[in-house]
N, CA, C and O of each residue as an XYZ file, in Angstrom:
440
protein
N       0.765     -0.881     -0.220
C       0.242     -0.061     -0.157
C       0.937      1.130      0.021
O       1.630      1.403      1.001
N       0.727      1.856     -0.983
C       1.294      3.541     -1.056
C       1.062      3.912      0.061
O      -0.093      3.767      0.462
N       2.254      4.629      1.118
C       1.931      5.550      2.110
C       2.352      6.612      1.633
O       2.156      7.485      2.479
N       2.854      7.055      0.688
C       2.728      8.485      0.071
C       2.264      9.568     -0.339
O       2.061      9.301     -1.523
N       1.846     10.959     -0.142
C       1.001     12.278     -0.403
C       1.325     12.404     -0.973
O       2.359     11.842     -1.331
N       0.362     13.787     -1.941
C       1.124     15.185     -2.155
C       0.093     15.895     -2.056
O      -1.125     15.746     -1.957
N       1.505     17.415     -2.148
C       1.018     18.621     -1.413
C       0.805     19.366     -3.328
O       1.621     19.363     -4.249
N      -0.349     19.803     -3.282
C      -0.359     20.624     -4.743
C      -0.105     22.640     -4.143
O      -0.711     23.521     -3.533
N       0.718     22.488     -4.595
C       1.075     24.384     -3.859
C       0.222     25.229     -4.919
O       0.414     25.096     -6.128
N      -0.761     26.133     -4.375
C      -0.943     27.413     -4.875
C      -0.394     28.478     -4.306
O      -0.296     28.646     -3.090
N      -0.007     29.256     -5.190
C       0.712     30.777     -5.315
C      -0.234     31.747     -6.139
O      -0.490     31.633     -7.338
N      -0.608     32.519     -5.453
C      -0.642     33.883     -6.191
C      -2.065     33.624     -7.547
O      -2.052     34.160     -8.655
N      -3.143     32.694     -7.031
C      -4.046     31.663     -7.811
C      -2.899     30.880     -9.040
O      -3.190     31.136    -10.208
N      -1.932     30.173     -8.870
C      -1.484     29.515    -10.047
C      -1.021     28.285     -9.556
O      -0.216     28.465     -8.643
N      -1.249     26.964     -9.843
C      -0.499     26.031     -9.180
C       1.212     26.014     -9.675
O       1.851     25.854    -10.715
N       1.489     26.301     -8.157
C       3.546     26.379     -8.228
C       3.986     24.953     -8.935
O       4.640     24.877     -9.975
N       3.482     23.807     -8.139
C       4.268     22.929     -7.544
C       3.820     21.759     -7.316
O       2.832     21.981     -6.616
N       3.919     20.456     -7.475
C       3.349     19.336     -7.054
C       4.588     18.606     -6.357
O       5.557     18.166     -6.977
N       4.393     18.538     -4.856
C       5.860     17.378     -4.256
C       4.914     15.932     -3.542
O       3.920     15.798     -2.829
N       5.827     15.102     -4.169
C       5.598     14.320     -3.092
C       5.815     13.938     -1.580
O       6.927     14.292     -1.187
N       5.028     13.296     -0.610
C       6.153     13.709      0.310
C       5.345     12.470      1.054
O       4.141     12.222      1.122
N       6.839     11.606      1.733
C       7.093     10.585      2.262
C       5.560     10.347      3.701
O       4.744     11.138      4.173
N       5.742      9.374      3.852
C       5.110      9.119      4.620
C       5.654      9.826      6.629
O       4.847     10.050      7.532
N       6.699      9.936      6.680
C       7.176     10.436      7.653
C       7.384     11.784      7.482
O       7.812     12.413      8.450
N       7.081     12.585      6.033
C       6.727     13.884      6.328
C       5.660     14.507      6.151
O       5.482     15.691      5.867
N       4.581     13.268      6.412
C       2.954     13.904      6.404
C       2.749     14.772      7.385
O       3.166     14.643      8.536
N       2.153     15.604      6.991
C       1.404     16.710      7.962
C      -0.270     16.261      7.813
O      -0.933     15.900      6.841
N      -0.646     16.494      9.437
C      -2.198     16.299      9.766
C      -3.208     16.886      8.728
O      -3.668     17.992      9.011
N      -3.582     16.347      7.660
C      -4.521     16.997      6.974
C      -5.552     15.980      6.216
O      -5.777     14.908      6.778
N      -6.184     16.256      4.984
C      -6.630     15.637      4.871
C      -6.487     15.323      2.995
O      -6.376     15.993      1.969
N      -6.574     13.913      3.388
C      -5.935     13.199      2.102
C      -6.556     12.288      1.005
O      -6.541     11.076      1.219
N      -7.203     12.845     -0.366
C      -8.364     11.981     -0.210
C      -7.994     12.013     -1.975
O      -7.381     12.983     -2.421
N      -8.338     11.102     -2.713
C      -8.597     10.949     -4.465
C      -9.834     11.561     -4.786
O     -10.226     11.475     -5.950
N     -10.697     12.328     -3.716
C     -12.326     12.705     -4.474
C     -11.971     14.105     -4.996
O     -11.650     14.926     -4.137
N     -11.983     14.472     -6.205
C     -11.918     15.350     -6.674
C     -13.154     16.205     -6.024
O     -12.879     17.366     -5.722
N     -14.453     15.760     -5.784
C     -15.152     17.258     -5.194
C     -14.701     17.213     -3.443
O     -15.155     17.896     -2.524
N     -14.067     16.566     -3.427
C     -13.814     16.900     -1.726
C     -12.970     18.037     -2.169
O     -13.561     19.116     -2.220
N     -11.284     18.029     -2.614
C     -10.539     18.902     -2.824
C     -10.989     19.685     -3.601
O     -10.329     20.709     -3.429
N     -11.937     19.906     -4.603
C     -12.006     20.993     -5.158
C     -13.417     21.639     -4.060
O     -13.988     22.500     -4.728
N     -13.921     21.534     -3.044
C     -14.711     22.331     -2.492
C     -13.981     22.839     -1.347
O     -14.420     23.691     -0.573
N     -13.077     22.392     -1.288
C     -11.439     23.095     -0.193
C     -11.675     24.106     -1.037
O     -12.372     25.111     -0.902
N     -10.823     23.614     -2.181
C     -10.528     25.383     -3.214
C     -11.432     26.349     -3.092
O     -11.223     27.520     -2.776
N     -12.567     25.773     -3.379
C     -13.842     26.886     -2.728
C     -14.077     27.641     -1.915
O     -14.381     28.824     -1.763
N     -13.878     26.716     -1.356
C     -14.239     27.435      0.326
C     -12.900     28.243      0.804
O     -13.098     29.209      1.541
N     -11.471     27.907      0.422
C     -10.762     29.338      0.239
C     -11.049     30.157     -0.556
O     -11.688     31.159     -0.232
N     -10.750     29.985     -1.463
C     -11.701     31.166     -2.351
C     -12.399     31.617     -2.131
O     -12.275     32.788     -2.491
N     -13.695     31.336     -1.435
C     -15.263     32.182     -0.718
C     -14.541     33.034      0.767
O     -15.086     34.043      1.213
N     -13.442     32.527      1.315
C     -12.504     32.832      2.730
C     -11.769     34.070      2.311
O     -11.830     35.205      2.784
N     -10.831     33.441      0.994
C      -9.829     34.505      1.894
C      -9.565     35.342      0.106
O      -8.641     36.088     -0.219
N     -10.781     34.844     -0.783
C     -10.705     35.624     -2.066
C      -9.693     35.051     -2.947
O      -9.619     35.457     -4.107
N      -8.930     34.173     -2.523
C      -7.822     33.370     -3.586
C      -7.710     32.227     -3.465
O      -8.009     31.708     -2.390
N      -7.328     31.605     -4.341
C      -7.177     29.433     -4.382
C      -5.811     29.383     -3.463
O      -5.581     28.243     -3.058
N      -4.847     30.388     -3.043
C      -3.856     30.467     -2.548
C      -3.994     29.289     -0.806
O      -4.637     29.386      0.239
N      -2.833     28.141     -1.457
C      -2.653     27.227      0.116
C      -2.233     25.952     -0.526
O      -1.835     25.894     -1.689
N      -2.363     24.662      0.489
C      -1.263     23.970      0.007
C      -2.504     22.376      0.211
O      -2.868     22.118      1.358
N      -2.992     21.517     -0.909
C      -4.216     21.173     -1.284
C      -3.418     19.443     -1.286
O      -2.475     19.143     -2.019
N      -4.093     18.489     -0.273
C      -3.354     17.540     -0.117
C      -3.803     16.114     -0.775
O      -4.568     15.471     -0.056
N      -3.430     15.469     -2.117
C      -4.559     13.997     -2.122
C      -3.600     12.835     -2.383
O      -2.462     13.273     -2.549
N      -3.639     12.087     -2.435
C      -3.284     10.476     -2.080
C      -2.426     10.047     -3.421
O      -1.399      9.458     -3.082
N      -2.537     10.156     -4.603
C      -2.097     10.126     -5.595
C      -1.229     11.557     -6.478
O      -1.184     12.754     -6.194
N      -0.602     10.740     -7.659
C      -0.054     12.074     -8.256
C      -1.016     12.576     -9.546
O      -1.200     13.639    -10.138
N      -1.568     11.078     -9.646
C      -2.772     11.117    -10.762
C      -4.052     12.534    -10.162
O      -4.558     13.454    -10.803
N      -4.194     12.139     -8.745
C      -5.054     13.098     -8.057
C      -4.722     15.021     -8.405
O      -5.312     16.043     -8.756
N      -3.387     14.526     -8.006
C      -2.924     15.910     -8.147
C      -3.075     16.827     -9.157
O      -3.563     17.950     -9.285
N      -2.167     15.520    -10.251
C      -2.323     16.124    -11.598
C      -3.508     17.042    -11.769
O      -3.494     18.273    -11.781
N      -4.995     15.860    -11.956
C      -6.027     16.086    -12.109
C      -6.995     17.561    -11.704
O      -7.829     18.227    -12.319
N      -6.266     17.643    -10.110
C      -6.446     18.353     -9.237
C      -6.015     19.838     -9.617
O      -6.839     20.743     -9.482
N      -4.734     20.098    -10.089
C      -3.966     21.123    -10.374
C      -4.722     21.437    -12.072
O      -5.051     22.617    -12.197
N      -4.943     20.768    -13.015
C      -6.190     20.862    -13.390
C      -6.760     21.656    -13.899
O      -6.782     22.453    -14.836
N      -7.617     20.999    -12.448
C      -9.282     22.062    -12.299
C      -9.142     23.469    -11.752
O      -9.923     24.413    -11.873
N      -7.982     23.403    -11.126
C      -7.456     24.662    -10.187
C      -7.684     25.031    -11.611
O      -8.818     25.090    -12.086
N      -6.284     25.353    -12.489
C      -5.782     26.341    -13.659
C      -6.990     26.520    -14.276
O      -7.068     27.652    -14.752
N      -8.201     25.683    -14.498
C      -8.954     26.204    -15.608
C     -10.457     26.422    -14.921
O     -11.476     26.647    -15.575
N     -10.382     26.298    -13.330
C     -11.403     27.594    -13.173
C     -11.213     28.825    -12.622
O     -12.042     29.677    -12.303
N      -9.525     28.816    -12.517
C      -8.615     30.487    -12.910
C      -9.109     30.832    -14.139
O      -9.703     31.879    -14.395
N      -8.829     29.837    -14.985
C      -9.203     30.571    -16.534
C     -10.500     31.017    -16.338
O     -10.342     32.147    -15.875
N     -11.551     30.826    -16.406
C     -12.682     30.923    -16.327
C     -13.375     32.050    -15.526
O     -14.470     32.496    -15.867
N     -12.624     32.534    -14.342
C     -12.671     33.947    -13.779
C     -11.753     34.147    -14.596
O     -11.104     33.396    -13.868
N     -11.252     34.340    -15.163
C      -9.995     35.488    -15.711
C     -11.370     36.197    -16.611
O     -11.834     37.312    -16.372
N     -11.914     35.156    -17.787
C     -12.306     35.286    -18.745
C     -13.555     36.127    -18.385
O     -13.756     37.241    -18.868
N     -14.762     35.238    -17.097
C     -15.413     36.380    -16.444
C     -14.722     37.822    -16.557
O     -14.709     38.707    -17.413
N     -14.226     37.661    -15.446
C     -13.377     38.776    -15.082
C     -13.325     40.021    -16.186
O     -13.448     41.245    -16.146
N     -13.154     39.332    -16.870
C     -12.726     40.435    -18.457
C     -13.672     41.084    -19.022
O     -13.905     42.274    -19.235
N     -14.281     39.916    -19.274
C     -16.000     40.708    -19.864
C     -16.421     41.457    -18.817
O     -16.632     42.619    -19.164
N     -16.679     41.191    -17.372
C     -16.877     42.250    -16.296
C     -16.141     43.899    -16.614
O     -16.619     45.028    -16.505
N     -15.203     43.558    -16.911
C     -14.167     45.216    -16.895
C     -14.474     45.469    -18.524
O     -14.149     46.591    -18.911
N     -14.966     44.716    -19.374
C     -14.996     45.699    -20.502
C     -16.688     46.167    -20.577
O     -16.920     46.970    -21.481
N     -17.815     45.777    -19.777
C     -18.889     46.201    -19.936
C     -18.733     47.490    -18.102
O     -19.386     48.170    -17.310
N     -17.748     47.141    -18.354
C     -17.647     49.047    -17.087
C     -17.332     50.501    -17.480
O     -16.536     50.822    -18.362
N     -17.909     51.172    -16.870
C     -18.745     52.704    -17.087
C     -19.990     52.202    -18.279
O     -20.211     53.144    -19.041
N     -20.637     51.257    -18.532
C     -21.508     51.528    -19.173
C     -23.143     52.229    -18.353
O     -24.065     52.882    -18.843
N     -22.879     51.668    -16.833
C     -24.272     52.374    -16.005
C     -23.556     53.884    -15.550
O     -23.589     54.296    -14.390
N     -23.122     54.376    -16.312
C     -22.483     55.565    -16.179
C     -21.378     55.577    -14.734
O     -21.074     56.704    -14.345
N     -20.738     54.284    -13.889
C     -20.490     54.191    -12.895
C     -18.988     54.270    -13.124
O     -18.488     53.145    -13.128
N     -17.935     55.463    -13.355
C     -16.763     54.389    -14.047
C     -15.901     54.463    -12.871
O     -15.141     55.371    -12.534
N     -16.288     52.746    -12.002
C     -15.539     52.629    -10.990
C     -15.039     50.689    -11.464
O     -16.007     50.043    -11.866
N     -14.545     50.404    -11.444
C     -14.898     48.781    -11.325
C     -14.360     47.962    -10.124
O     -13.518     48.468     -9.382
N     -14.683     47.096     -9.981
C     -14.155     46.347     -8.472
C     -14.716     45.092     -9.237
O     -15.825     45.156     -9.767
N     -13.902     43.878     -9.299
C     -14.087     42.771     -9.949
C     -15.226     41.847     -8.637
O     -15.183     41.627     -7.426
N     -16.301     41.496     -9.965
C     -17.220     40.979     -8.860
C     -17.057     39.254     -8.531
O     -17.804     38.467     -7.949
N     -15.556     39.066     -9.275
C     -15.360     37.213     -9.018
C     -14.525     37.244     -8.073
O     -13.721     36.314     -8.021
N     -14.460     38.339     -7.023
C     -12.966     38.466     -5.694
C     -14.494     38.160     -4.842
O     -15.273     39.113     -4.873
N     -14.960     36.924     -4.102
C     -15.826     37.848     -2.984
C     -15.611     38.445     -1.444
O     -16.388     38.768     -0.546
N     -13.840     38.426     -1.626
C     -13.621     38.569     -0.475
C     -12.368     39.866     -0.679
O     -11.672     39.901      0.335
N     -11.962     40.840     -1.656
C     -11.340     41.301     -1.920
C     -10.741     42.193     -0.649
O     -10.056     43.181     -0.914
N     -10.930     41.939      0.323
C     -10.140     42.964      1.669
C      -8.624     42.338      1.510
O      -7.672     43.028      1.874
N      -8.447     41.243      1.053
C      -6.863     40.860      1.084
C      -6.093     42.006      0.006
O      -4.878     41.965      0.204
N      -6.500     43.108     -1.179
C      -6.137     43.376     -2.116
C      -6.027     44.525     -1.495
O      -5.299     45.261     -2.161
N      -6.575     45.269     -0.093
C      -6.622     46.583      0.528
C      -5.062     46.316      1.481
O      -4.605     47.199      2.206
N      -4.581     45.326      1.354
C      -3.130     45.391      2.214
C      -2.222     46.264      1.480
O      -1.087     46.475      1.907
């Protein structure tokens, strides 16, 4: 039985690394190959922090690849929606814009 786990690191809303962790280096965390469970964690991070940044743990390299692909696809979709929203900015006579797809923009004011 494989005791390794894989950490998918997301920084600045981009997947930057997948690391294999040996059993001795495992941290207490959710280790799953259920894409729905891992993506739920991703969505919760986005909702509470306004970004995807974090470390996500899965039980196989294939699951790490799948998760990283989903994360990047989700970010691409948000960028496309944000771009469309930005193009419509000013149509209502209000010449300012805040990205409506960032649920919690408080981290931007730091």
